[in-house]
C-alpha positions as CSV (number, residue, x, y, z in Angstrom):
1,M,-27.9,7.5,0.9
2,L,-26.6,3.9,1.3
3,Q,-28.9,0.9,1.1
4,Y,-29.1,-0.9,4.4
5,P,-27.8,-4.5,3.9
6,Q,-30.6,-7.0,4.3
7,I,-29.2,-9.3,7.0
8,D,-31.5,-11.5,9.0
9,P,-30.9,-10.8,12.7
10,V,-31.4,-14.5,13.3
11,A,-28.2,-16.4,12.3
12,I,-29.5,-19.9,13.0
13,A,-33.0,-21.2,13.4
14,V,-33.8,-24.8,14.4
15,G,-37.6,-25.1,15.0
16,P,-38.5,-22.7,17.8
17,L,-34.8,-22.2,18.7
18,E,-33.3,-19.0,17.3
19,V,-29.7,-17.9,17.6
20,H,-29.2,-14.2,16.9
21,W,-26.2,-12.6,15.4
22,Y,-26.0,-10.3,18.5
23,G,-25.4,-13.4,20.8
24,L,-22.8,-14.7,18.4
25,T,-20.9,-11.4,18.5
26,Y,-20.8,-11.8,22.3
27,L,-19.3,-15.2,21.9
28,A,-16.8,-14.0,19.2
29,G,-15.7,-11.2,21.5
30,L,-15.1,-13.7,24.4
31,A,-13.3,-16.0,22.0
32,F,-11.0,-13.2,20.9
33,A,-10.4,-12.1,24.5
34,W,-9.4,-15.7,25.4
35,W,-7.0,-16.0,22.4
36,L,-5.4,-12.6,23.1
37,A,-5.1,-13.5,26.8
38,L,-3.2,-16.7,25.9
39,R,-0.8,-14.6,23.8
40,R,-0.3,-12.0,26.5
41,C,0.2,-14.3,29.4
42,R,3.5,-15.6,27.8
43,R,5.1,-12.2,28.4
44,P,7.9,-12.3,31.1
45,G,6.5,-11.2,34.5
46,C,2.9,-11.4,33.4
47,V,0.5,-11.5,36.4
48,V,-1.7,-14.2,34.7
49,K,-0.3,-17.6,34.0
50,R,-1.5,-20.0,31.2
51,G,-3.4,-22.2,33.6
52,Q,-5.4,-19.3,34.9
53,V,-6.6,-17.8,31.6
54,D,-9.7,-20.1,31.1
55,D,-11.0,-19.3,34.6
56,L,-10.3,-15.6,34.2
57,I,-12.3,-15.4,31.0
58,F,-15.2,-17.3,32.6
59,Y,-15.2,-14.9,35.5
60,C,-15.2,-11.9,33.1
61,A,-18.0,-13.5,31.0
62,V,-20.2,-13.8,34.0
63,G,-19.4,-10.2,35.0
64,V,-20.3,-8.9,31.5
65,V,-23.6,-10.7,31.3
66,L,-24.8,-10.1,34.9
67,G,-23.4,-6.6,35.2
68,G,-24.6,-5.6,31.7
69,R,-28.1,-6.6,32.5
70,L,-28.3,-5.1,36.0
71,G,-26.6,-2.0,34.7
72,Y,-29.2,-1.6,32.0
73,V,-32.0,-2.1,34.5
74,L,-30.6,0.5,36.9
75,F,-29.2,3.1,34.5
76,Y,-31.8,2.9,31.7
77,G,-34.9,1.3,33.1
78,S,-35.3,2.0,36.8
79,G,-38.8,3.4,36.2
80,R,-39.9,0.2,34.6
81,L,-38.3,-1.8,37.4
82,M,-40.5,-0.1,39.9
83,D,-43.5,-1.2,38.1
84,D,-42.4,-4.8,37.2
85,L,-39.6,-6.3,39.4
86,L,-39.6,-9.5,37.3
87,W,-38.5,-7.5,34.3
88,V,-34.9,-7.8,35.4
89,F,-35.0,-11.5,34.7
90,R,-36.6,-11.3,31.2
91,V,-33.3,-10.9,29.3
92,W,-35.0,-12.1,26.1
93,E,-36.7,-8.7,25.9
94,G,-33.3,-7.1,25.4
95,G,-31.3,-4.5,27.3
96,M,-27.6,-4.5,28.1
97,S,-25.4,-1.7,29.4
98,F,-21.7,-1.3,28.8
99,H,-21.2,0.7,32.0
100,G,-23.0,-2.1,34.0
101,G,-20.9,-4.7,32.2
102,L,-17.7,-2.7,33.1
103,L,-18.6,-2.7,36.8
104,G,-19.4,-6.4,36.5
105,V,-16.0,-7.2,35.0
106,I,-14.2,-5.1,37.7
107,L,-16.0,-7.0,40.4
108,S,-15.3,-10.3,38.7
109,A,-11.6,-9.4,38.4
110,W,-11.5,-8.5,42.1
111,L,-13.0,-11.9,43.1
112,F,-10.6,-13.7,40.7
113,A,-7.6,-11.8,42.1
114,R,-8.6,-12.7,45.7
115,A,-9.2,-16.4,44.8
116,Q,-5.8,-16.6,43.0
117,S,-3.8,-14.3,45.3
118,L,-3.0,-11.9,42.4
119,D,-2.4,-8.2,42.4
120,F,-5.7,-6.6,41.5
121,G,-4.3,-3.6,39.7
122,A,-2.0,-5.7,37.6
123,L,-4.9,-8.0,36.8
124,L,-7.0,-5.0,35.6
125,D,-4.1,-3.9,33.4
126,F,-4.0,-7.4,31.9
127,V,-7.7,-7.5,31.2
128,A,-8.2,-3.9,29.8
129,P,-6.7,-4.6,26.3
130,L,-8.8,-7.7,25.9
131,A,-12.1,-5.8,25.9
132,P,-12.3,-3.3,23.0
133,L,-12.7,-5.7,20.1
134,G,-15.5,-7.6,21.9
135,L,-17.2,-4.2,22.5
136,G,-16.8,-3.4,18.8
137,L,-18.3,-6.8,17.7
138,G,-21.2,-6.1,20.0
139,R,-21.9,-2.9,18.0
140,L,-21.9,-4.9,14.8
141,G,-24.5,-7.1,16.5
142,N,-26.5,-4.0,17.2
143,F,-26.2,-3.0,13.5
144,I,-27.4,-6.3,12.2
145,G,-30.2,-6.4,14.8
146,Q,-31.2,-2.8,13.8
147,E,-30.8,-1.6,17.4
148,L,-29.4,1.7,18.7
149,W,-29.5,3.4,15.4
150,G,-28.3,6.9,14.7
151,R,-29.9,10.3,14.5
152,P,-31.6,11.6,11.3
153,S,-29.0,12.8,8.8
154,D,-28.6,13.8,5.2
155,V,-25.0,12.6,4.9
156,A,-24.2,10.5,1.8
157,W,-23.8,7.3,3.9
158,A,-27.0,7.7,5.9
159,M,-29.3,4.6,5.9
160,V,-33.0,3.9,6.4
161,F,-33.3,1.0,8.8
162,P,-36.2,-1.2,7.8
163,R,-37.4,-1.4,11.5
164,D,-37.4,2.3,11.9
165,P,-41.1,3.3,12.2
166,L,-40.3,6.8,10.9
167,Q,-38.3,5.5,7.9
168,L,-35.8,8.4,8.1
169,P,-32.2,8.3,6.8
170,R,-30.0,8.0,9.8
171,H,-26.3,7.8,10.8
172,P,-25.2,4.2,11.0
173,S,-23.9,5.1,14.5
174,Q,-23.4,1.4,15.4
175,L,-20.6,1.3,12.8
176,Y,-19.1,4.5,14.1
177,Q,-18.9,2.9,17.6
178,F,-17.5,-0.3,16.1
179,A,-14.7,1.7,14.5
180,L,-14.0,4.0,17.5
181,E,-14.7,1.9,20.6
182,G,-13.7,-1.4,19.0
183,I,-10.9,-1.0,16.4
184,L,-9.3,2.3,17.4
185,L,-9.4,1.8,21.1
186,F,-8.0,-1.7,20.7
187,A,-5.1,-0.4,18.6
188,L,-4.3,2.3,21.1
189,L,-4.4,0.0,24.1
190,Y,-2.5,-2.7,22.3
191,W,0.2,-0.2,21.5
192,Y,0.2,1.4,24.9
193,S,0.3,-1.9,26.8
194,S,3.1,-3.3,24.6
195,R,5.7,-1.7,26.9
196,P,5.9,-1.8,30.7
197,R,3.6,0.9,32.2
198,P,3.0,2.0,35.8
199,R,0.4,-0.1,37.7
200,L,-3.1,0.9,36.7
201,A,-2.0,3.1,33.8
202,V,-3.4,0.7,31.2
203,S,-6.7,0.5,33.0
204,A,-6.8,4.2,33.3
205,A,-6.1,4.6,29.5
206,F,-9.0,2.2,28.8
207,L,-11.4,4.2,31.0
208,L,-10.4,7.6,29.6
209,G,-10.2,6.3,26.0
210,Y,-13.5,4.6,26.0
211,A,-15.3,7.5,27.8
212,C,-14.0,10.1,25.3
213,L,-14.8,7.9,22.2
214,R,-18.2,7.0,23.5
215,Y,-19.0,10.6,24.4
216,F,-18.2,11.7,20.9
217,A,-20.1,8.8,19.2
218,E,-23.2,9.6,21.2
219,F,-23.6,12.9,19.2
220,F,-24.5,10.7,16.2
221,R,-26.7,8.1,18.1
222,Q,-30.4,8.5,18.7
223,P,-31.1,8.8,22.5
224,D,-33.2,6.1,24.1
225,A,-36.9,6.9,23.3
226,H,-38.0,6.7,26.9
227,L,-35.1,9.0,28.1
228,G,-34.5,11.4,25.3
229,F,-32.0,14.2,25.9
230,E,-31.2,15.0,29.6
231,A,-28.6,17.5,31.0
232,F,-28.7,20.9,29.2
233,G,-31.2,19.5,26.8
234,W,-28.6,17.8,24.6
235,M,-26.6,15.3,26.7
236,T,-27.7,11.7,26.6
237,R,-27.7,9.2,29.4
238,G,-24.7,7.5,27.8
239,Q,-22.7,10.7,27.8
240,L,-23.6,11.4,31.5
241,L,-22.3,7.9,32.4
242,C,-19.1,8.6,30.6
243,L,-18.2,11.7,32.6
244,P,-17.3,10.0,35.9
245,M,-15.6,7.3,33.9
246,A,-13.4,9.8,32.2
247,L,-12.6,11.6,35.5
248,L,-11.7,8.3,37.1
249,G,-9.4,7.5,34.2
250,L,-7.7,10.9,34.5
251,Y,-7.2,10.4,38.2
252,L,-5.8,6.9,37.9
253,L,-3.5,7.9,35.1
254,H,-2.2,10.9,37.1
255,R,-1.8,8.8,40.2
256,A,0.0,6.0,38.3
257,Y,2.7,8.3,36.9
258,W,2.9,10.5,40.0
259,R,3.6,7.4,42.1
260,T,6.2,6.2,39.7
261,S,8.0,9.6,39.7
262,R,8.0,9.6,43.5
263,T,9.5,6.1,43.8
264,G,11.8,6.5,40.8
265,A,10.6,3.1,39.4
């Protein structure tokens, strides 16, 4: 069993003001996305120009925060919302959803595409490779904050999280997700998008890749206490949300290449 590293979840404290590592990982993810967007926009024929990158990242940041919070409220806390409508605004109590953040970014990209008269599908293909490392950094923030820990396990690298009331050795599933949904997915998308692909193929690869990797990682992650296991007595809410995401990715990937074969482009 490995010793959990004693890392204070609060990175900076000035009087009553506390800045948590989780918030800093969000900022680091956005900073990396901005830096990568600046590099990618130099490519010949890129849909996004240098002068549009800053506004695009701002749109996406708003989509991530608002969509992530609303998605958590709707996908993971609808019962609580019925009892307390103001809970949706109490973001300091925690609660963000990737799937909600994804919908928020898609909506933000659509609004940005309309405002800038850009092709929406091409814009989504530009944005997709920017996301994985930010997602991975968010999982590191979960690990430092001792949130979303794994299921009990006797593997040699299991850890006892100090905030776990049961004090059981558990999978460090946040690190699994960092490696899979962050590092691996980024490497795959960066490679796949390095050559011209059919419109929406890169976006489809992101949807399918994330859904499969997240579905696998959920087998090591402890389900939310207020939800537990759902379908068939073993599927989690996260896995259920990944199913339509994977199906949409498969459909868009098939459609992208089918359309290309039909046109001969």
